[in-house]
C-alpha positions as CSV (number, residue, x, y, z in Angstrom):
1,M,0.0,0.0,0.0
2,E,2.8,2.4,0.8
3,G,4.4,1.7,-2.5
4,Q,1.1,2.4,-4.4
5,D,0.7,5.6,-2.4
6,E,4.2,6.7,-3.4
7,V,3.5,5.9,-7.0
8,S,0.2,7.7,-6.9
9,A,1.8,10.8,-5.3
10,R,4.6,10.8,-8.0
11,E,2.0,10.5,-10.8
12,Q,0.0,13.4,-9.2
13,H,3.1,15.5,-9.0
14,F,4.0,14.7,-12.6
15,H,0.6,15.5,-13.9
16,S,0.6,18.7,-11.9
17,Q,4.0,19.8,-13.4
18,V,2.8,19.0,-16.9
19,R,-0.4,21.0,-16.3
20,E,1.4,24.0,-14.9
21,S,4.0,23.9,-17.8
22,T,1.2,23.8,-20.4
23,I,-0.7,26.7,-18.8
24,C,2.5,28.8,-18.6
25,F,3.3,28.0,-22.3
26,L,-0.2,29.0,-23.4
27,L,-0.3,32.2,-21.4
28,F,3.1,33.2,-22.7
29,A,2.2,32.3,-26.3
30,I,-0.8,34.6,-26.1
31,L,1.3,37.4,-24.7
32,Y,4.1,36.8,-27.4
33,I,1.5,37.0,-30.3
34,V,0.0,40.2,-28.9
35,S,3.5,41.7,-28.4
36,Y,4.5,40.7,-31.9
37,F,1.5,42.6,-33.5
38,I,2.2,45.6,-31.3
39,I,5.9,45.9,-32.4
40,T,5.2,45.2,-36.1
41,R,2.6,48.0,-36.0
42,Y,5.3,50.5,-35.0
43,K,8.4,49.0,-36.7
44,R,9.7,50.9,-39.7
45,K,8.8,49.2,-42.9
46,S,12.0,50.3,-44.7
47,D,13.9,47.9,-42.5
48,E,12.4,44.9,-44.2
49,Q,15.0,44.2,-46.9
50,E,16.2,40.8,-48.0
51,D,19.9,40.7,-47.0
52,E,22.1,40.2,-44.0
53,D,20.7,43.2,-42.2
54,A,17.2,41.8,-42.6
55,I,18.2,38.6,-40.7
56,V,19.8,40.7,-38.0
57,N,16.6,42.9,-37.7
58,R,14.4,39.8,-37.6
59,I,16.5,38.3,-34.8
60,S,16.4,41.6,-32.8
61,L,12.6,41.8,-33.5
62,F,12.0,38.3,-32.0
63,L,14.1,39.2,-29.0
64,S,12.3,42.4,-28.5
65,T,9.0,40.7,-28.8
66,F,10.1,38.2,-26.1
67,T,11.1,41.1,-23.8
68,L,7.8,42.9,-24.3
69,A,5.9,39.7,-23.6
70,V,7.8,39.2,-20.4
71,S,7.0,42.8,-19.4
72,A,3.3,42.3,-20.1
73,G,3.5,39.1,-18.0
74,A,5.1,40.9,-15.1
75,V,2.4,43.6,-15.2
76,L,-0.5,41.0,-15.5
77,L,0.8,38.7,-12.8
78,L,-0.1,40.8,-9.8
79,P,-3.7,41.3,-10.9
80,F,-3.8,37.6,-11.9
81,S,-2.7,36.7,-8.4
82,I,-5.2,38.9,-6.7
83,I,-8.2,37.6,-8.8
84,S,-7.0,34.0,-8.3
85,N,-7.0,34.5,-4.5
86,E,-10.6,35.8,-4.7
87,I,-11.7,32.9,-6.9
88,L,-10.2,30.3,-4.6
89,L,-12.0,31.9,-1.7
90,S,-15.3,31.9,-3.5
91,F,-15.1,28.3,-4.9
92,P,-12.7,26.4,-2.7
93,Q,-13.9,22.9,-3.7
94,N,-14.8,23.5,-7.4
95,Y,-13.4,20.8,-9.6
96,Y,-12.8,23.0,-12.6
97,I,-10.5,25.4,-10.8
98,Q,-8.3,22.9,-9.1
99,W,-5.5,23.9,-11.6
100,L,-5.5,27.4,-10.0
101,N,-3.4,27.0,-6.9
102,G,-0.5,28.5,-5.1
103,S,2.0,26.2,-6.9
104,L,1.0,27.6,-10.3
105,I,1.2,31.3,-9.0
106,H,4.7,30.6,-7.5
107,G,5.8,29.1,-10.8
108,L,4.6,32.0,-12.8
109,W,6.4,34.5,-10.4
110,N,9.6,32.5,-10.7
111,L,9.4,32.4,-14.5
112,A,8.7,36.0,-14.6
113,S,11.7,36.9,-12.5
114,L,13.9,34.5,-14.4
115,F,12.9,35.8,-17.8
116,S,13.2,39.4,-16.6
117,N,16.8,38.8,-15.6
118,L,17.5,36.9,-18.9
119,C,16.0,39.8,-21.0
120,L,17.6,42.6,-19.0
121,F,21.2,41.2,-18.8
122,V,21.4,38.9,-21.9
123,L,18.8,39.3,-24.6
124,M,18.4,43.0,-24.9
125,P,22.2,43.8,-24.7
126,F,22.7,41.0,-27.3
127,A,20.0,42.5,-29.5
128,F,21.5,46.0,-29.4
129,F,25.1,45.0,-30.0
130,F,24.1,42.5,-32.6
131,L,22.2,45.2,-34.5
132,E,25.0,47.7,-34.3
133,S,27.8,45.1,-35.0
134,E,29.6,44.8,-38.4
135,G,32.3,42.2,-37.6
136,F,35.9,42.6,-36.7
137,A,38.3,44.0,-39.3
138,G,40.2,41.3,-41.1
139,L,37.5,38.7,-40.7
140,K,35.0,37.6,-43.3
141,K,31.8,39.5,-43.2
142,G,28.7,37.7,-42.3
143,I,26.4,36.6,-39.5
144,R,29.1,34.6,-37.7
145,A,31.4,37.6,-37.6
146,R,28.7,39.8,-36.2
147,I,27.7,37.1,-33.5
148,L,31.4,36.9,-32.6
149,E,31.7,40.7,-32.2
150,T,28.4,40.7,-30.1
151,L,29.6,38.0,-27.8
152,V,33.0,39.7,-27.2
153,M,31.1,43.0,-26.4
154,L,28.8,41.2,-24.0
155,I,31.8,39.6,-22.2
156,L,33.6,43.0,-21.9
157,L,30.3,44.6,-20.7
158,A,29.9,41.9,-18.0
159,L,33.6,42.3,-16.9
160,L,33.0,46.1,-16.7
161,I,29.9,45.8,-14.6
162,L,31.5,43.2,-12.3
163,G,34.5,45.4,-11.9
164,I,32.3,48.4,-10.9
165,V,30.4,46.4,-8.4
166,W,33.6,44.9,-7.0
167,V,35.2,48.4,-6.5
168,A,31.9,49.8,-5.0
169,S,31.8,46.9,-2.6
170,A,35.4,47.4,-1.6
171,L,34.8,51.1,-0.9
172,I,31.6,50.6,1.0
173,D,32.1,47.4,2.9
174,N,35.7,46.1,2.8
175,D,34.8,42.8,4.4
176,A,36.1,39.4,3.4
177,A,32.6,37.9,3.5
178,S,31.1,40.5,1.3
179,M,34.0,40.2,-1.2
180,E,33.6,36.4,-1.2
181,S,29.9,36.7,-1.9
182,L,30.6,38.3,-5.2
183,Y,32.0,35.0,-6.4
184,D,28.5,33.5,-6.1
185,L,27.0,34.8,-9.2
186,W,23.7,32.9,-9.1
187,E,22.8,33.1,-5.5
188,F,24.0,36.6,-4.7
189,Y,25.4,38.7,-7.5
190,L,22.6,38.4,-10.1
191,P,19.7,38.8,-7.6
192,Y,21.5,41.8,-6.0
193,L,22.0,43.4,-9.4
194,Y,18.4,42.8,-10.3
195,S,17.3,44.3,-7.0
196,C,19.4,47.4,-7.7
197,I,17.7,47.7,-11.1
198,S,14.3,47.2,-9.5
199,L,15.2,50.0,-7.1
200,M,16.0,52.3,-10.0
201,G,12.8,51.3,-11.6
202,C,10.9,52.2,-8.4
203,L,12.5,55.6,-8.4
204,L,11.7,56.0,-12.1
205,L,8.1,55.1,-11.3
206,L,7.9,57.5,-8.4
207,L,9.1,60.2,-10.8
208,C,6.9,59.3,-13.8
209,T,3.6,58.5,-12.0
210,P,2.8,62.0,-10.7
211,V,3.6,63.4,-14.2
212,G,1.5,60.7,-15.8
213,L,-1.5,61.3,-13.5
214,S,-1.5,65.0,-14.5
215,R,-1.0,64.2,-18.2
216,M,-3.7,61.6,-18.4
217,F,-6.4,64.2,-18.6
218,T,-4.6,65.9,-21.5
219,V,-4.0,62.6,-23.3
220,M,-7.6,61.5,-23.0
221,G,-8.8,65.0,-24.1
222,Q,-6.8,64.5,-27.3
223,L,-8.2,61.0,-28.0
224,L,-11.8,61.7,-27.2
225,V,-14.2,64.1,-28.8
226,K,-14.9,67.2,-26.7
227,P,-18.4,68.6,-26.3
228,T,-19.3,71.4,-28.7
229,I,-20.4,74.3,-26.5
230,L,-20.9,77.6,-28.2
231,E,-18.8,76.4,-31.2
232,D,-19.7,76.5,-34.8
233,L,-17.7,73.6,-36.4
234,D,-18.9,74.4,-39.9
235,E,-17.5,77.8,-39.8
236,Q,-14.2,76.5,-38.4
237,I,-14.0,73.9,-41.1
238,Y,-14.7,76.5,-43.8
239,I,-11.9,78.7,-42.4
240,I,-9.4,75.9,-42.2
241,T,-10.3,74.8,-45.8
242,L,-9.6,78.3,-47.1
243,E,-6.3,78.3,-45.3
244,E,-5.4,74.9,-46.8
245,E,-6.2,76.1,-50.3
246,A,-4.1,79.3,-49.8
247,L,-1.1,77.2,-48.6
248,Q,-1.4,74.9,-51.6
249,R,-1.5,77.9,-54.0
250,R,1.6,79.3,-52.4
251,L,3.4,76.0,-52.7
252,S,2.5,75.7,-56.4
253,G,3.7,79.2,-57.1
254,L,7.1,78.8,-55.3
255,S,10.1,77.5,-57.3
256,S,11.8,74.4,-56.2
257,S,15.0,76.4,-55.6
258,V,13.6,78.1,-52.5
259,E,14.1,74.9,-50.4
260,Y,13.7,76.5,-47.0
261,N,10.3,78.2,-47.7
262,V,9.0,75.0,-49.4
263,T,9.9,72.9,-46.4
264,E,8.3,75.4,-44.0
265,L,5.1,75.6,-46.0
266,E,4.8,71.9,-46.3
267,Q,5.1,71.5,-42.6
268,E,2.4,74.2,-42.0
269,L,0.2,72.5,-44.6
270,E,0.5,69.2,-42.8
271,N,-0.5,70.8,-39.6
272,V,-3.5,72.4,-41.2
273,K,-4.6,69.0,-42.6
274,I,-4.3,67.4,-39.2
275,L,-6.4,70.1,-37.6
276,K,-8.9,69.7,-40.4
277,K,-9.2,66.0,-39.7
278,K,-9.8,66.6,-36.0
279,L,-12.6,69.1,-36.8
280,E,-14.2,66.7,-39.2
281,R,-14.0,63.9,-36.6
282,R,-15.7,66.2,-34.1
283,K,-18.4,67.0,-36.5
284,K,-19.1,63.4,-37.5
285,A,-19.2,62.2,-33.8
286,S,-22.6,61.4,-32.4
287,A,-24.2,63.4,-29.6
288,W,-23.8,60.6,-27.2
289,E,-20.0,60.5,-27.9
290,R,-19.6,64.2,-27.5
291,N,-21.8,64.8,-24.5
292,L,-21.7,61.6,-22.5
293,V,-18.4,59.7,-23.2
294,Y,-16.1,62.6,-22.6
295,P,-17.5,63.8,-19.3
296,A,-17.9,60.2,-18.1
297,V,-14.2,59.4,-18.8
298,M,-13.0,62.6,-17.2
299,V,-15.1,61.9,-14.0
300,L,-13.7,58.3,-14.0
301,L,-10.1,59.6,-14.3
302,L,-10.7,62.1,-11.5
303,T,-12.2,59.4,-9.3
304,E,-9.3,57.0,-9.9
305,T,-6.7,59.7,-9.3
306,S,-8.4,60.8,-6.0
307,I,-8.7,57.2,-4.8
308,S,-5.1,56.5,-5.6
309,V,-3.8,59.6,-3.8
310,L,-6.1,58.9,-0.8
311,L,-4.9,55.2,-0.5
312,V,-1.3,56.3,-0.7
313,A,-1.8,59.1,1.9
314,C,-3.5,56.7,4.3
315,N,-0.7,54.2,3.9
316,I,1.9,56.8,4.5
317,L,0.1,57.9,7.7
318,C,0.0,54.2,8.8
319,L,3.7,53.8,8.1
320,L,4.4,56.9,10.2
321,V,2.2,55.9,13.2
322,D,2.4,52.1,13.2
323,E,5.7,50.3,12.8
324,T,4.1,46.9,12.1
325,A,2.5,48.4,8.9
326,M,5.9,48.3,7.2
327,P,6.0,45.8,4.4
328,K,8.8,43.9,6.1
329,G,7.1,43.9,9.5
330,T,3.9,42.0,8.5
331,R,3.1,38.9,6.5
332,G,-0.1,39.2,4.6
333,P,-2.4,36.3,3.7
334,G,-1.3,33.7,1.3
335,I,-3.1,32.6,-1.9
336,G,-6.5,31.3,-1.0
337,N,-6.4,32.0,2.7
338,A,-8.1,35.3,3.2
339,S,-9.5,38.1,1.2
340,L,-7.1,41.0,0.5
341,S,-9.7,43.6,1.0
342,A,-12.4,44.3,3.6
343,F,-14.9,44.7,0.7
344,G,-14.2,41.3,-0.7
345,F,-14.3,40.8,-4.5
346,V,-15.3,44.4,-5.1
347,G,-12.3,45.7,-3.2
348,A,-10.0,43.3,-5.1
349,A,-11.4,44.5,-8.4
350,L,-10.8,48.1,-7.3
351,E,-7.2,47.3,-6.4
352,I,-6.7,45.7,-9.9
353,I,-8.1,48.8,-11.6
354,L,-5.9,51.1,-9.6
355,I,-2.8,48.9,-10.4
356,F,-3.5,49.0,-14.1
357,Y,-4.2,52.8,-13.8
358,L,-0.9,53.3,-12.0
359,M,1.0,51.4,-14.7
360,V,-0.6,53.3,-17.5
361,S,0.0,56.6,-15.8
362,S,3.6,55.7,-15.2
363,V,4.1,54.9,-18.9
364,V,2.4,58.1,-20.0
365,G,4.6,60.0,-17.5
366,F,7.7,58.3,-18.8
367,Y,7.1,59.4,-22.3
368,S,6.1,62.9,-21.1
369,L,9.5,63.5,-19.6
370,R,11.7,65.7,-21.7
371,F,14.7,63.3,-21.6
372,F,12.6,60.3,-22.8
373,G,10.4,62.3,-25.2
374,N,12.4,61.0,-28.2
375,F,11.6,57.4,-27.2
376,I,7.9,57.8,-28.3
377,P,7.3,55.2,-31.0
378,K,5.6,56.2,-34.3
379,K,3.5,54.0,-36.4
380,D,5.5,52.3,-39.2
381,D,8.4,54.7,-38.5
382,T,10.3,53.4,-35.4
383,T,13.8,52.0,-35.8
384,M,14.8,48.7,-34.2
385,T,17.2,50.6,-31.9
386,K,14.4,52.7,-30.5
387,I,12.2,49.6,-30.2
388,I,14.9,47.9,-28.1
389,G,15.1,51.0,-25.9
390,N,11.4,51.1,-25.4
391,C,11.3,47.4,-24.5
392,V,14.0,47.8,-21.9
393,S,12.3,50.8,-20.4
394,I,8.9,49.1,-20.1
395,L,10.6,46.0,-18.7
396,V,12.3,48.1,-15.9
397,L,9.0,49.8,-15.1
398,S,7.0,46.5,-15.0
399,S,9.6,44.8,-12.8
400,A,9.3,47.6,-10.3
401,L,5.5,47.8,-10.3
402,P,4.8,45.0,-7.8
403,V,7.4,46.3,-5.3
404,M,6.0,49.9,-5.6
405,S,2.4,48.7,-5.3
406,R,3.2,46.8,-2.2
407,T,5.1,49.7,-0.7
408,L,2.4,52.3,-1.5
409,G,-0.2,50.0,0.1
410,L,-2.3,49.2,-3.1
411,H,-2.2,45.5,-2.3
412,K,-1.5,43.2,0.6
413,L,-0.8,40.0,-1.3
414,H,1.9,37.7,0.2
415,L,3.0,34.7,-1.8
416,S,3.4,32.3,1.1
417,D,2.7,28.5,0.8
418,T,-0.9,27.7,1.5
419,P,-2.2,24.5,3.1
420,R,-3.8,23.3,-0.1
421,D,-0.6,23.2,-2.0
422,A,2.2,23.2,0.6
423,D,3.5,19.9,-0.8
424,T,3.8,21.1,-4.3
425,A,4.8,24.7,-3.9
426,K,8.5,25.4,-4.4
427,P,10.4,28.1,-2.5
428,S,11.7,31.0,-4.5
429,A,15.2,30.9,-5.7
430,N,15.8,34.5,-6.1
431,G,13.8,36.4,-3.5
432,H,11.5,38.1,-6.0
433,Q,8.5,36.9,-4.0
434,K,9.9,38.2,-0.8
435,A,9.8,41.7,-2.2
436,L,6.0,41.3,-2.4
């Protein structure tokens, strides 16, 4: 009987691992397909030539798509964990959701952390250097020569970063134990380096989010049709049409030798055409879209911003008054043990909405900063180098989102082993869950 029980336990563990691997693969495949369509929408079409550079661009495109899919997975994992906790509480004995357990959530977080490290330290540097490489002088040109140059650059970059960390460790803490810990790349060096990058991502999020919260109203105002109050759209369209015709006559009357004036007039004509399209769109919009959608969206943005600021302010006051409210001083409920909100499923849904709103606001704020303004992708006119930079930026922001959400008190999820899957859940190897 003991032998049969052991075999049955092994079979159950094997089927559980196969099921979790299949679910992870299907989820990542969906994210990869969506990311591929997003990148190809913005990728410059002139880069699609049939030669050696086309192969390099294609490889860089696949690596960038993989990185964007990992970023999307890192953003979606926290809401997925919150909603999974509420589903397990609502249907604890349901046969059709037995696949949704703490072991699966742990596995997804481990994979997200592993792939984030892989993309940040290997794939994205490889894609950038591979895109910029030409092969060493004296060697035969080709893909192999470019791969060789890329690998050499990656090795030199790794040695440079290792040397900087070594010198910094010697200056800050000249201890034998701390110096010996740098030899342990897998258990100490890489997690420590990833934690430092997550810290920089948190600081970047704290810088971008307030800017994004203020810019969200402007961005939504540009995307939606504003109500027409005391405005005559027909008269504005008539005036802008006359201005367009005047600019076209001036362009046709100028000679091609006056290059500066021609370029300036063409830019002005393009701006007039864009303004005319906006006015025509406002005229064609229905009364419901003008008078109901725009005010409703603005009220919704104001409500979400107010709730976010209120929750953060309450959490800061709790941190100042109560020491046990610190993230490191308390251990929240695990998956399927207790609800994360006093309002149950409604409170969890509100937390998910605020997390998504926080991420969107941080991305909008990131592109609104003057230093990163040139990173804004343009449809069918974005180079692969700029796509790589955007993927790295989004990966850093998404990696820091769970830590900052936990710090600001937007969620109280703690990925501890639960009784229902204590035998199958594996401990984290890199401490990413500990940050939550």
